[in-house]
All heavy atoms as an XYZ file, in Angstrom:
1002
protein
N     128.151    107.005     84.077
C     127.786    108.131     83.243
C     126.244    108.259     83.241
O     125.567    107.254     83.179
C     128.276    107.922     81.811
C     129.779    107.995     81.721
O     130.411    108.695     82.548
O     130.352    107.296     80.864
N     125.763    109.482     83.294
C     124.323    109.641     83.271
C     123.731    109.190     81.922
O     124.326    109.354     80.861
C     124.125    111.150     83.451
C     125.412    111.686     83.844
C     126.482    110.749     83.443
N     122.515    108.600     82.027
C     121.815    108.185     80.813
C     121.153    109.378     80.186
O     121.199    110.504     80.692
C     120.773    107.128     81.170
S     119.410    107.760     82.147
N     120.480    109.143     79.055
C     119.823    110.200     78.324
C     118.732    110.872     79.177
O     118.484    112.074     79.086
C     119.270    109.683     76.986
C     118.172    108.661     77.183
C     118.776    110.822     76.096
N     118.075    110.108     80.024
C     116.991    110.691     80.881
C     117.626    111.566     81.965
O     117.182    112.671     82.230
C     116.163    109.577     81.522
C     115.576    108.652     80.533
C     115.921    107.298     80.546
C     114.677    109.079     79.565
C     115.370    106.415     79.616
C     114.132    108.200     78.649
C     114.486    106.875     78.653
O     113.944    105.996     77.779
N     118.642    111.037     82.627
C     119.244    111.756     83.754
C     120.014    112.975     83.360
O     120.174    113.925     84.106
C     120.103    110.803     84.535
S     119.186    109.467     85.285
N     120.512    113.006     82.104
C     121.278    114.157     81.645
C     120.380    115.221     80.989
O     120.852    116.267     80.619
C     122.361    113.710     80.659
O     121.790    113.069     79.563
N     119.088    114.938     80.928
C     118.144    115.897     80.316
C     117.814    116.984     81.355
O     117.196    116.684     82.369
C     116.887    115.136     79.891
C     115.875    116.042     79.181
O     115.884    117.244     79.317
N     115.017    115.419     78.408
N     118.159    118.229     81.099
C     117.944    119.296     82.049
C     116.470    119.633     82.296
O     116.085    120.290     83.273
C     118.694    120.480     81.509
C     118.768    120.223     80.049
C     118.830    118.720     79.884
N     115.575    119.173     81.417
C     114.158    119.477     81.599
C     113.464    118.495     82.537
O     112.340    118.681     82.945
C     113.390    119.434     80.247
O     113.433    118.107     79.715
C     114.016    120.421     79.256
N     114.195    117.440     82.945
C     113.586    116.449     83.874
C     113.785    116.911     85.314
O     114.766    117.599     85.641
C     114.177    115.071     83.650
C     113.830    114.564     82.235
C     114.313    113.140     82.055
N     113.476    112.203     82.732
C     112.504    111.478     82.135
N     112.252    111.634     80.854
N     111.821    110.622     82.828
N     112.906    116.479     86.184
C     112.980    116.830     87.592
C     114.093    116.047     88.255
O     113.985    114.850     88.515
C     111.610    116.531     88.276
C     111.582    116.981     89.693
O     112.580    117.272     90.310
N     110.383    117.006     90.247
N     115.153    116.723     88.598
C     116.346    116.102     89.166
C     116.177    115.829     90.662
O     117.119    115.265     91.276
C     117.556    117.033     88.941
C     117.831    117.343     87.486
C     118.375    116.137     86.715
O     119.167    115.372     87.182
N     117.894    115.986     85.490
N     115.076    116.189     91.230
C     114.832    116.010     92.684
C     114.156    114.678     93.013
O     114.034    114.310     94.177
C     113.997    117.139     93.228
C     114.725    118.491     93.142
C     113.875    119.607     93.673
C     114.657    120.902     93.554
N     113.966    122.000     94.216
N     113.672    113.972     91.991
C     112.997    112.703     92.175
C     113.733    111.623     91.406
O     113.881    111.725     90.195
C     111.522    112.765     91.728
C     110.815    113.887     92.463
C     110.837    111.428     91.959
C     109.395    114.102     91.925
N     114.154    110.560     92.081
C     114.864    109.461     91.446
C     114.014    108.196     91.578
O     113.565    107.865     92.673
C     116.288    109.262     91.958
C     116.323    108.898     93.412
C     117.025    108.251     91.127
N     113.797    107.530     90.480
C     113.071    106.236     90.429
C     114.110    105.138     90.340
O     114.915    105.109     89.439
C     112.146    106.212     89.235
S     111.170    104.714     89.093
N     114.109    104.212     91.305
C     115.117    103.179     91.398
C     114.532    101.836     90.912
O     113.547    101.348     91.447
C     115.602    103.007     92.838
C     116.646    101.911     92.973
C     116.177    104.342     93.374
N     115.161    101.274     89.892
C     114.731     99.982     89.366
C     115.843     98.942     89.447
O     117.025     99.317     89.635
N     115.474     97.713     89.280
C     116.456     96.621     89.319
C     117.247     96.554     88.032
O     118.470     96.352     88.082
C     115.785     95.279     89.572
C     115.168     95.153     90.925
C     114.470     93.819     91.133
O     114.852     92.808     90.474
O     113.530     93.750     91.933
N     116.586     96.676     86.938
C     117.227     96.516     85.600
C     116.788     97.617     84.678
O     115.759     98.223     84.882
C     116.857     95.143     85.013
C     117.250     93.937     85.851
C     118.746     93.725     85.989
O     119.513     94.295     85.167
O     119.143     93.017     86.910
N     117.553     97.868     83.599
C     117.126     98.888     82.636
C     115.746     98.645     82.067
O     115.051     99.614     81.735
C     118.219     98.757     81.520
C     119.393     98.237     82.244
C     118.863     97.304     83.294
N     115.295     97.380     81.975
C     113.978     97.119     81.465
C     112.908     97.655     82.388
O     111.833     98.061     81.879
C     113.769     95.595     81.268
O     114.101     94.924     82.498
C     114.646     95.065     80.138
N     113.158     97.741     83.686
C     112.200     98.349     84.629
C     112.047     99.852     84.303
O     110.946    100.378     84.331
C     112.632     98.191     86.058
C     112.826     96.743     86.486
O     113.829     96.420     87.079
N     111.860     95.882     86.204
N     113.149    100.480     84.026
C     113.131    101.910     83.700
C     112.392    102.143     82.388
O     111.584    103.091     82.269
C     114.592    102.439     83.620
C     115.342    102.200     84.923
C     114.623    103.875     83.199
C     114.636    102.555     86.193
N     112.648    101.259     81.434
C     111.942    101.412     80.132
C     110.433    101.290     80.329
O     109.653    102.018     79.724
C     112.441    100.333     79.153
N     110.009    100.369     81.169
C     108.562    100.233     81.453
C     107.972    101.474     82.056
O     106.890    101.927     81.656
C     108.328     99.002     82.334
N     108.658    102.062     83.051
C     108.168    103.293     83.673
C     108.158    104.427     82.645
O     107.184    105.180     82.539
C     109.033    103.698     84.869
C     108.674    105.060     85.427
C     108.918    102.627     85.995
N     109.170    104.500     81.849
C     109.290    105.589     80.860
C     108.179    105.498     79.823
O     107.655    106.531     79.367
C     110.677    105.566     80.205
C     111.039    106.792     79.431
C     111.056    108.074     80.249
O     111.251    108.044     81.478
O     110.891    109.136     79.635
N     107.803    104.295     79.417
C     106.724    104.105     78.431
C     105.407    104.694     78.874
O     104.552    105.016     78.060
C     106.593    102.665     78.076
C     107.652    102.118     77.199
C     107.436    100.645     76.888
C     108.574    100.017     76.185
N     108.379     98.579     75.988
N     105.195    104.822     80.178
C     103.920    105.354     80.691
C     103.789    106.843     80.403
O     102.664    107.342     80.369
C     103.775    105.186     82.198
O     104.690    106.020     82.900
C     103.935    103.714     82.623
N     104.918    107.505     80.238
C     104.925    108.984     80.027
C     104.291    109.728     81.231
O     103.816    110.846     81.086
C     104.240    109.366     78.708
C     104.979    108.834     77.515
C     104.325    109.250     76.239
N     105.154    108.810     75.132
C     105.496    109.602     74.118
N     105.124    110.849     74.155
N     106.242    109.149     73.172
N     104.359    109.112     82.392
C     103.794    109.751     83.614
C     104.862    110.080     84.647
O     104.552    110.419     85.765
C     102.736    108.843     84.216
C     101.416    108.942     83.551
N     101.096    108.229     82.426
C     100.329    109.724     83.808
C      99.910    108.535     82.021
N      99.413    109.433     82.830
N     106.122    109.957     84.275
C     107.223    110.230     85.181
C     108.202    111.111     84.463
O     108.660    110.802     83.385
C     107.910    108.911     85.639
C     109.019    109.149     86.594
C     108.784    109.636     87.892
C     110.336    108.908     86.236
C     109.801    109.830     88.765
C     111.364    109.131     87.092
C     111.119    109.568     88.366
N     108.564    112.214     85.147
C     109.502    113.176     84.531
C     110.756    113.390     85.399
O     111.407    114.376     85.274
C     108.820    114.513     84.281
C     109.698    115.406     83.420
O     110.308    114.960     82.495
N     109.706    116.697     83.754
N     111.024    112.414     86.292
C     112.198    112.515     87.110
C     113.386    111.809     86.473
O     113.405    111.605     85.251
N     114.320    111.412     87.308
C     115.512    110.714     86.826
C     115.501    109.283     87.357
O     114.620    108.932     88.175
C     116.803    111.447     87.225
C     116.890    112.797     86.530
C     116.909    111.635     88.757
N     116.460    108.453     86.927
C     116.458    107.049     87.250
C     117.774    106.615     87.872
O     118.802    107.269     87.657
C     116.202    106.231     85.980
C     114.868    106.488     85.366
C     114.714    107.317     84.246
C     113.723    105.833     85.831
C     113.491    107.492     83.677
C     112.475    106.041     85.259
C     112.350    106.854     84.193
O     111.143    107.061     83.609
N     117.682    105.452     88.532
C     118.917    104.782     88.981
C     118.682    103.287     88.849
O     117.650    102.767     89.374
C     119.228    105.100     90.444
C     120.550    104.537     90.887
N     121.733    105.227     90.706
C     120.853    103.371     91.467
C     122.702    104.451     91.169
N     122.180    103.337     91.642
N     119.548    102.587     88.186
C     119.432    101.147     87.994
C     120.409    100.426     88.920
O     121.626    100.720     88.922
C     119.729    100.769     86.510
C     119.647     99.295     86.291
C     118.772    101.499     85.542
N     119.888     99.500     89.687
C     120.700     98.719     90.647
C     121.441     97.612     90.002
O     122.457     97.136     90.525
C     119.840     98.138     91.748
C     119.072     99.159     92.617
C     118.089     98.426     93.506
C     120.067     99.966     93.436
N     120.999     97.103     88.863
C     121.509     95.943     88.153
C     121.403     94.676     89.009
O     122.330     93.946     89.148
C     122.991     96.156     87.701
C     123.084     97.215     86.663
N     122.731     96.988     85.335
C     123.442     98.529     86.704
C     122.927     98.064     84.633
N     123.338     99.042     85.428
N     120.192     94.488     89.548
C     119.875     93.336     90.292
C     119.124     93.624     91.560
O     118.713     94.780     91.811
N     118.930     92.615     92.368
C     118.267     92.738     93.681
C     118.915     91.778     94.652
O     119.671     90.877     94.217
C     116.762     92.442     93.561
O     116.563     91.136     93.085
N     118.665     91.952     95.939
C     119.263     91.048     96.923
C     118.856     89.605     96.642
O     117.702     89.344     96.365
C     118.769     91.399     98.326
C     119.245     92.720     98.850
C     118.679     93.259     99.987
C     120.268     93.423     98.260
C     119.096     94.470    100.477
C     120.696     94.656     98.748
C     120.110     95.161     99.884
N     119.818     88.720     96.679
C     119.565     87.307     96.519
C     120.633     86.551     97.275
O     121.623     86.096     96.667
C     119.551     86.920     95.034
O     119.266     85.559     94.878
N     120.455     86.391     98.576
C     121.463     85.732     99.396
C     121.807     84.329     98.905
O     122.955     83.916     98.972
C     120.824     85.670    100.796
C     119.822     86.773    100.807
C     119.328     86.883     99.383
N     120.817     83.615     98.368
C     121.099     82.259     97.854
C     122.055     82.256     96.678
O     122.746     81.277     96.420
C     119.783     81.578     97.456
C     118.847     81.235     98.607
C     117.543     80.669     98.084
C     119.523     80.286     99.577
N     122.085     83.402     95.952
C     122.982     83.513     94.799
C     124.177     84.406     95.096
O     124.899     84.818     94.162
C     122.220     84.053     93.597
C     121.163     83.120     93.111
N     119.819     83.292     93.420
C     121.216     81.974     92.408
C     119.113     82.312     92.892
N     119.966     81.499     92.283
N     124.361     84.749     96.384
C     125.508     85.580     96.780
C     125.417     87.022     96.360
O     126.440     87.693     96.244
N     124.184     87.526     96.179
C     124.034     88.914     95.778
C     123.546     89.736     96.980
O     122.440     89.513     97.471
C     123.009     89.101     94.610
C     122.846     90.564     94.259
C     123.461     88.261     93.434
N     124.417     90.571     97.481
C     124.102     91.483     98.593
C     124.301     92.936     98.145
O     124.505     93.181     96.949
N     124.272     93.834     99.046
C     124.412     95.258     98.716
C     125.696     95.587     97.948
O     125.734     96.463     97.101
C     124.391     95.972    100.062
C     123.838     94.997    101.006
C     124.060     93.630    100.467
N     126.754     94.829     98.246
C     128.027     95.112     97.631
C     128.031     94.792     96.108
O     128.839     95.369     95.393
C     129.157     94.276     98.309
C     129.303     94.514     99.774
C     128.258     93.759    100.598
O     127.743     92.721    100.151
O     127.935     94.248    101.735
N     127.180     93.882     95.703
C     127.143     93.501     94.280
C     126.219     94.401     93.454
O     126.231     94.303     92.240
C     126.682     92.033     94.152
C     127.739     91.020     94.494
C     127.968     90.946     95.993
O     127.043     91.012     96.768
N     129.228     90.786     96.389
N     125.463     95.225     94.114
C     124.532     96.115     93.428
C     125.060     97.538     93.430
O     126.009     97.851     94.121
C     123.164     96.046     94.096
C     122.543     94.677     94.232
C     121.226     94.759     95.028
C     122.305     94.051     92.864
N     124.405     98.386     92.653
C     124.854     99.787     92.548
C     124.185    100.643     93.647
O     123.716    101.749     93.397
C     124.543    100.336     91.163
C     125.347     99.582     90.116
C     125.336    100.188     88.747
N     126.008    101.486     88.780
C     125.455    102.643     88.386
N     124.218    102.677     87.965
N     126.149    103.744     88.413
N     124.152    100.112     94.885
C     123.553    100.827     95.999
C     124.484    101.958     96.488
O     124.068    103.028     96.782
C     123.184     99.865     97.145
C     122.038     98.984     96.629
C     122.796    100.629     98.398
C     121.653     97.878     97.595
N     125.790    101.669     96.535
C     126.758    102.706     96.929
C     126.668    103.906     96.047
O     126.716    105.057     96.515
N     126.526    103.691     94.711
C     126.429    104.784     93.786
C     125.131    105.603     94.085
O     125.147    106.829     93.971
C     126.288    104.267     92.331
C     127.451    103.443     91.947
O     127.700    102.410     92.566
N     128.174    103.818     90.908
N     124.054    104.911     94.419
C     122.789    105.564     94.698
C     122.911    106.416     95.987
O     122.488    107.584     96.040
C     121.683    104.576     94.824
C     120.285    105.090     95.217
C     119.804    106.112     94.190
C     119.283    103.955     95.348
N     123.556    105.844     97.017
C     123.759    106.580     98.258
C     124.578    107.843     98.030
O     124.276    108.905     98.514
C     124.369    105.662     99.345
C     123.347    104.600     99.753
C     124.860    106.480    100.553
C     123.903    103.490    100.605
N     125.636    107.707     97.229
C     126.465    108.853     96.901
C     125.693    109.924     96.134
O     125.826    111.105     96.373
C     127.667    108.449     96.030
O     128.501    107.560     96.749
N     124.889    109.452     95.227
C     124.053    110.342     94.418
C     123.078    111.134     95.297
O     122.910    112.354     95.167
C     123.289    109.555     93.404
C     122.548    110.300     92.375
C     121.960    109.324     91.361
N     121.276    110.016     90.310
C     120.610    109.478     89.339
N     120.566    108.130     89.260
N     120.015    110.163     88.432
N     122.451    110.446     96.229
C     121.526    111.098     97.133
C     122.257    112.038     98.083
O     121.738    113.113     98.455
C     120.724    110.014     97.940
C     119.942    110.642     99.080
C     119.770    109.300     96.959
N     123.463    111.688     98.488
C     124.243    112.519     99.381
C     124.588    113.877     98.767
O     124.871    114.807     99.493
C     125.526    111.797     99.809
N     124.477    113.971     97.447
C     124.735    115.217     96.782
C     123.744    116.339     97.145
O     124.028    117.513     96.913
N     122.622    115.932     97.726
C     121.669    116.928     98.257
C     120.556    117.344     97.315
O     119.653    118.069     97.808
N     120.608    117.006     96.071
C     119.539    117.400     95.148
C     118.300    116.553     95.240
O     117.196    117.025     95.002
C     120.029    117.348     93.683
C     120.781    118.583     93.236
C     120.975    118.537     91.710
O     121.409    117.522     91.196
N     120.618    119.616     91.096
N     118.471    115.287     95.586
C     117.339    114.336     95.595
C     116.465    114.581     96.823
O     116.987    114.628     97.939
C     117.847    112.859     95.598
C     118.814    112.635     94.466
C     116.680    111.879     95.595
C     118.266    112.508     93.128
N     115.144    114.668     96.627
C     114.189    114.863     97.714
C     113.276    113.651     97.866
O     112.778    113.377     98.953
C     113.293    116.097     97.447
C     114.063    117.390     97.448
C     113.205    118.572     97.100
O     112.022    118.425     96.807
O     113.752    119.716     97.132
N     113.069    112.880     96.809
C     112.217    111.685     96.860
C     112.856    110.548     96.124
O     113.381    110.712     95.027
C     110.859    111.973     96.241
C     109.920    110.760     96.307
C     108.571    111.012     95.667
O     108.283    112.095     95.196
O     107.780    110.042     95.628
N     112.785    109.394     96.729
C     113.228    108.144     96.105
C     112.034    107.254     95.887
O     111.329    106.923     96.848
C     114.298    107.417     96.990
C     114.678    106.083     96.355
C     115.523    108.300     97.219
N     111.756    106.917     94.622
C     110.656    106.007     94.285
C     111.262    104.644     94.070
O     112.111    104.464     93.218
C     109.945    106.462     92.998
C     109.335    107.867     93.169
C     108.836    105.441     92.639
C     108.798    108.443     91.883
N     110.836    103.676     94.830
C     111.330    102.302     94.729
C     110.487    101.543     93.734
O     109.317    101.261     94.025
C     111.344    101.646     96.129
C     112.230    102.387     97.166
C     112.052    101.805     98.532
C     113.682    102.400     96.707
N     111.078    101.233     92.595
C     110.362    100.514     91.557
C     110.984     99.144     91.326
O     111.123     98.713     90.177
C     110.351    101.350     90.259
N     111.349     98.480     92.382
C     111.870     97.111     92.266
C     110.718     96.189     92.025
O     109.536     96.516     92.272
C     112.644     96.707     93.568
O     111.762     96.824     94.686
C     113.888     97.535     93.750
N     111.034     94.985     91.545
C     109.998     93.982     91.280
C     109.323     93.557     92.558
O     109.877     93.607     93.638
C     110.626     92.804     90.523
C     111.118     93.199     89.168
O     110.505     93.974     88.443
N     112.267     92.652     88.779
N     108.068     93.000     92.418
C     107.355     92.544     93.573
C     107.585     91.060     93.799
O     106.679     90.237     93.953
C     105.850     92.846     93.394
C     105.567     94.343     93.454
C     105.336     95.066     92.313
C     105.606     94.978     94.660
C     105.118     96.436     92.378
C     105.348     96.346     94.744
C     105.127     97.067     93.602
N     108.876     90.702     93.834
C     109.339     89.360     94.191
C     109.904     89.443     95.600
O     110.085     90.555     96.132
C     110.423     88.894     93.228
O     111.531     89.813     93.332
C     109.936     88.844     91.767
N     110.217     88.319     96.191
C     110.809     88.324     97.507
C     112.111     89.143     97.510
O     112.378     89.924     98.414
C     111.060     86.892     97.978
N     112.928     88.964     96.464
C     114.191     89.655     96.350
C     113.968     91.184     96.172
O     114.649     92.001     96.778
C     115.043     89.130     95.210
C     115.469     87.699     95.364
C     114.420     86.702     94.846
O     113.310     87.071     94.473
N     114.789     85.457     94.866
N     113.017     91.529     95.314
C     112.740     92.936     95.083
C     112.168     93.646     96.296
O     112.491     94.766     96.602
N     111.319     92.919     97.034
C     110.741     93.445     98.265
C     111.837     93.671     99.309
O     111.850     94.686    100.017
C     109.663     92.523     98.805
C     108.430     92.470     97.959
C     107.517     93.681     98.076
O     107.730     94.551     98.954
O     106.614     93.805     97.235
N     112.752     92.708     99.454
C     113.843     92.842    100.416
C     114.733     93.998    100.057
O     115.169     94.796    100.940
C     114.639     91.557    100.493
N     115.031     94.179     98.810
C     115.832     95.282     98.334
C     115.128     96.615     98.622
O     115.758     97.542     99.139
C     116.136     95.128     96.834
O     116.719     93.867     96.610
C     117.053     96.244     96.326
N     113.858     96.690     98.298
C     113.082     97.933     98.523
C     113.049     98.256    100.012
O     113.208     99.409    100.403
C     111.666     97.772     97.963
N     112.853     97.267    100.847
C     112.791     97.488    102.296
C     114.137     98.063    102.802
O     114.151     99.004    103.563
C     112.421     96.188    103.046
C     112.419     96.382    104.511
N     111.399     97.025    105.186
C     113.278     95.971    105.469
C     111.666     97.062    106.469
N     112.824     96.429    106.661
N     115.205     97.434    102.404
C     116.523     97.896    102.871
C     116.793     99.339    102.397
O     117.271    100.161    103.187
C     117.632     96.955    102.351
N     116.503     99.614    101.146
C     116.713    100.974    100.631
C     115.823    101.992    101.352
O     116.239    103.095    101.649
C     116.465    101.021     99.124
C     117.459    100.270     98.257
C     117.045    100.302     96.799
C     118.870    100.854     98.443
N     114.593    101.588    101.606
C     113.655    102.457    102.320
C     114.214    102.843    103.652
O     114.202    104.043    104.055
C     112.324    101.727    102.487
O     111.419    102.534    103.203
N     114.746    101.877    104.395
C     115.319    102.142    105.728
C     116.497    103.151    105.610
O     116.638    104.049    106.404
C     115.725    100.881    106.403
C     114.590     99.961    106.777
C     113.634    100.606    107.738
O     114.082    101.174    108.750
O     112.407    100.556    107.510
N     117.342    102.919    104.665
C     118.515    103.786    104.468
C     118.082    105.235    104.206
O     118.562    106.146    104.831
C     119.418    103.291    103.299
C     120.081    101.963    103.669
C     120.441    104.355    102.895
C     120.734    101.231    102.486
N     117.163    105.416    103.274
C     116.828    106.784    102.862
C     115.852    107.499    103.795
O     115.909    108.715    103.898
C     116.324    106.767    101.422
C     117.392    106.349    100.462
C     117.248    105.247     99.633
C     118.604    107.036    100.428
C     118.243    104.857     98.757
C     119.650    106.612     99.583
C     119.441    105.517     98.764
N     115.051    106.751    104.511
C     114.180    107.387    105.532
C     115.048    107.967    106.642
O     114.736    109.037    107.140
C     113.206    106.376    106.111
C     112.008    106.085    105.220
C     111.086    105.088    105.895
C     109.958    104.683    105.024
N     109.110    103.628    105.620
N     116.104    107.249    106.990
C     117.051    107.769    108.028
C     117.696    109.043    107.608
O     118.129    109.833    108.431
C     118.090    106.724    108.401
C     117.597    105.702    109.393
C     118.710    104.775    109.903
N     118.414    103.459    109.390
C     119.250    102.739    108.667
N     120.440    103.141    108.352
N     118.851    101.527    108.212
N     117.802    109.253    106.321
C     118.421    110.477    105.768
C     117.392    111.568    105.607
O     117.710    112.632    105.100
C     119.126    110.175    104.444
C     120.294    109.189    104.584
C     120.996    108.982    103.294
C     122.149    108.038    103.422
N     123.213    108.438    104.346
N     116.146    111.338    105.987
C     115.119    112.339    105.939
C     114.455    112.542    104.585
O     113.783    113.519    104.353
N     114.678    111.582    103.695
C     114.063    111.715    102.340
C     112.682    111.118    102.327
O     112.335    110.249    103.139
C     114.938    110.924    101.334
C     116.319    111.472    101.084
C     117.114    110.502    100.245
C     116.268    112.804    100.387
N     111.894    111.588    101.398
C     110.584    110.969    101.137
C     110.883    109.701    100.327
O     111.556    109.742     99.304
C     109.679    111.889    100.300
O     109.446    113.103    101.091
C     108.368    111.253     99.964
N     110.401    108.582    100.803
C     110.578    107.303    100.103
C     109.206    106.733     99.784
O     108.365    106.568    100.683
C     111.378    106.307    100.979
C     111.583    104.983    100.242
C     112.713    106.888    101.386
N     108.978    106.430     98.519
C     107.725    105.862     98.079
C     107.994    104.573     97.337
O     109.112    104.316     96.889
C     106.925    106.845     97.182
O     107.705    107.209     96.047
C     106.526    108.102     97.931
N     106.925    103.782     97.220
C     107.025    102.480     96.516
C     105.901    102.457     95.517
O     104.809    102.949     95.757
C     106.829    101.388     97.563
C     106.879     99.966     97.050
C     108.264     99.428     97.065
N     108.287     97.969     96.850
C     108.679     97.413     95.711
N     109.021     98.147     94.680
N     108.697     96.113     95.586
N     106.158    101.865     94.361
C     105.110    101.696     93.400
C     103.975    100.961     94.026
O     104.177    100.014     94.774
C     105.598    100.886     92.177
C     106.612    101.568     91.224
C     106.889    100.651     90.069
C     106.108    102.888     90.758
N     102.728    101.369     93.696
C     101.574    100.718     94.242
C     101.392     99.352     93.625
O     101.821     99.057     92.536
C     100.304    101.553     93.994
N     100.731     98.458     94.374
C     100.406     97.140     93.883
C      98.908     97.041     93.855
O      98.239     97.626     94.697
C     100.928     96.046     94.790
C     102.319     96.193     95.216
C     102.578     95.115     96.271
N     102.423     95.718     97.565
C     103.182     95.446     98.592
N     104.114     94.519     98.459
N     103.052     96.038     99.724
N      98.400     96.221     92.975
C      96.944     96.053     93.031
C      96.412     95.359     91.778
O      97.143     94.747     90.998
N      95.119     95.492     91.632
C      94.408     94.823     90.551
C      94.764     95.506     89.226
O      94.704     96.713     89.101
C      92.894     94.924     90.802
C      92.113     94.274     89.717
C      92.549     94.298     92.161
N      95.191     94.725     88.255
C      95.520     95.289     86.936
C      94.348     95.982     86.273
O      93.187     95.488     86.394
C      95.991     94.084     86.140
C      96.288     93.022     87.118
C      95.404     93.270     88.301
N      94.591     97.049     85.594
C      93.547     97.742     84.841
C      92.949     96.796     83.815
O      93.671     96.060     83.133
C      94.133     98.997     84.154
C      93.098     99.684     83.255
C      94.661     99.982     85.194
N      91.635     96.793     83.741
C      90.960     95.959     82.761
C      90.721     94.525     83.196
O      90.156     93.713     82.421
N      91.083     94.156     84.441
C      90.899     92.807     84.878
C      89.604     92.640     85.639
O      88.995     93.629     86.096
C      92.096     92.375     85.725
O      92.108     93.083     86.889
N      89.204     91.410     85.797
C      88.007     91.075     86.557
C      88.492     90.411     87.883
O      89.358     89.544     87.850
C      87.109     90.171     85.796
C      86.591     90.855     84.532
C      85.670     89.933     83.726
O      84.983     89.073     84.325
O      85.618     90.120     82.498
N      87.917     90.825     88.999
C      88.372     90.311     90.302
C      88.398     88.803     90.414
O      89.276     88.234     91.055
C      87.518     90.921     91.423
C      87.870     92.339     91.812
C      86.943     92.793     92.910
C      89.323     92.503     92.231
N      87.440     88.142     89.824
C      87.376     86.705     89.972
C      88.579     85.981     89.385
O      88.877     84.847     89.701
C      86.082     86.131     89.360
C      85.982     86.348     87.855
C      84.631     85.949     87.297
O      84.467     84.740     87.029
O      83.792     86.836     87.174
N      89.339     86.671     88.507
C      90.503     86.071     87.836
C      91.833     86.584     88.401
O      92.871     86.201     87.957
C      90.456     86.333     86.330
C      89.250     85.743     85.688
C      88.283     86.609     85.105
C      89.007     84.381     85.679
C      87.157     86.070     84.523
C      87.878     83.863     85.071
C      86.953     84.719     84.523
N      91.780     87.440     89.398
C      92.976     88.007     90.021
C      93.400     87.141     91.186
O      92.558     86.682     91.989
C      92.722     89.480     90.460
C      93.954     90.032     91.169
C      92.337     90.314     89.272
N      94.707     86.894     91.326
C      95.193     86.049     92.396
C      94.897     86.722     93.754
O      94.831     87.920     93.880
C      96.666     85.751     92.209
C      97.530     86.916     92.390
O      97.691     87.675     91.412
O      98.063     87.123     93.500
N      94.811     85.861     94.788
C      94.466     86.341     96.119
C      95.527     87.283     96.734
O      95.171     88.251     97.427
C      94.235     85.162     97.056
C      93.097     84.234     96.644
C      92.985     83.086     97.636
C      91.780     85.004     96.593
N      96.787     87.062     96.431
C      97.837     87.960     96.932
C      97.680     89.329     96.374
O      97.849     90.360     97.118
N      97.350     89.453     95.100
C      97.166     90.765     94.519
C      95.966     91.484     95.113
O      96.003     92.680     95.397
C      96.997     90.638     92.963
O      98.195     90.078     92.446
C      96.771     91.986     92.323
N      94.871     90.751     95.296
C      93.698     91.347     95.921
C      93.974     91.813     97.360
O      93.583     92.893     97.779
C      92.487     90.386     95.898
C      92.053     90.151     94.422
C      91.306     90.937     96.705
C      90.996     89.058     94.251
N      94.739     91.011     98.095
C      95.117     91.362     99.471
C      95.910     92.621     99.501
O      95.682     93.519    100.334
C      95.888     90.186    100.126
N      96.885     92.767     98.615
C      97.718     93.979     98.532
C      96.858     95.157     98.100
O      97.043     96.288     98.610
C      98.901     93.809     97.602
C     100.009     93.043     98.206
N     100.768     93.519     99.273
C     100.540     91.845     97.902
C     101.687     92.628     99.598
N     101.578     91.603     98.787
N      95.937     94.965     97.192
C      95.088     96.059     96.746
C      94.234     96.550     97.869
O      93.999     97.759     98.048
C      94.206     95.571     95.573
N      93.741     95.630     98.721
C      92.933     96.075     99.884
C      93.809     96.830    100.875
O      93.373     97.861    101.399
C      92.308     94.815    100.557
C      91.113     94.245     99.862
C      90.722     92.932    100.458
C      89.899     95.211     99.921
N      94.973     96.316    101.133
C      95.867     96.981    102.100
C      96.318     98.335    101.617
O      96.496     99.244    102.406
C      97.072     96.066    102.379
N      96.532     98.489    100.310
C      97.046     99.761     99.745
C      95.978    100.634     99.178
O      96.274    101.572     98.433
C      98.080     99.436     98.660
C      99.307     98.721     99.198
O      99.550     98.821    100.404
O     100.032     98.104     98.394
N      94.719    100.372     99.543
C      93.621    101.182     98.944
C      93.777    102.627     99.327
O      94.428    102.972    100.303
C      92.284    100.625     99.376
C      91.992    100.806    100.844
C      90.709    100.034    101.253
N      90.374    100.263    102.638
C      90.939     99.685    103.665
N      91.898     98.797    103.439
N      90.574     99.951    104.874
N      93.166    103.468     98.551
C      93.204    104.929     98.811
C      91.835    105.544     98.615
O      90.981    104.991     97.953
C      94.211    105.612     97.866
C      93.931    105.492     96.434
C      95.112    106.081     95.594
N      94.945    105.685     94.242
C      94.586    106.514     93.269
N      94.357    107.764     93.523
N      94.464    106.073     92.016
N      91.659    106.659     99.254
C      90.387    107.343     99.214
C      90.176    107.999     97.829
O      91.139    108.501     97.228
C      90.358    108.422    100.277
C      88.984    108.862    100.668
C      88.994    109.702    101.919
O      90.034    110.268    102.293
N      87.893    109.711    102.639
N      88.957    107.953     97.314
C      88.689    108.557     95.996
C      87.954    109.883     96.144
O      87.475    110.203     97.181
C      87.817    107.634     95.138
O      86.582    107.416     95.796
C      88.533    106.310     94.878
């Protein structure tokens, strides 16, 4: 059943933000910078724990996208090994279908000082930099 966000006719039904858990969606919603709809996978790939595509709500997402209304899929999975693997697999699926696929940016947290930011975050921020 659609959630309160997805059933709201004033939201942009052409953009779906995909998260691992409802808490991911709540975090995005709190920003008040997204007016699309959501899809919760209820987990991420974890082969060590026996979690593959069949255990997640990926089939539901593919069916939803097949309806033809969705133009962009925003991958908002966690930046863990499992979340990255899940995002990569979904990206491949939806790019083949001709959709725009985007991923949440990674980088230096707002209000932080570079000397206290971990090297992995700085490396991603450099790789994902954009022109101002």
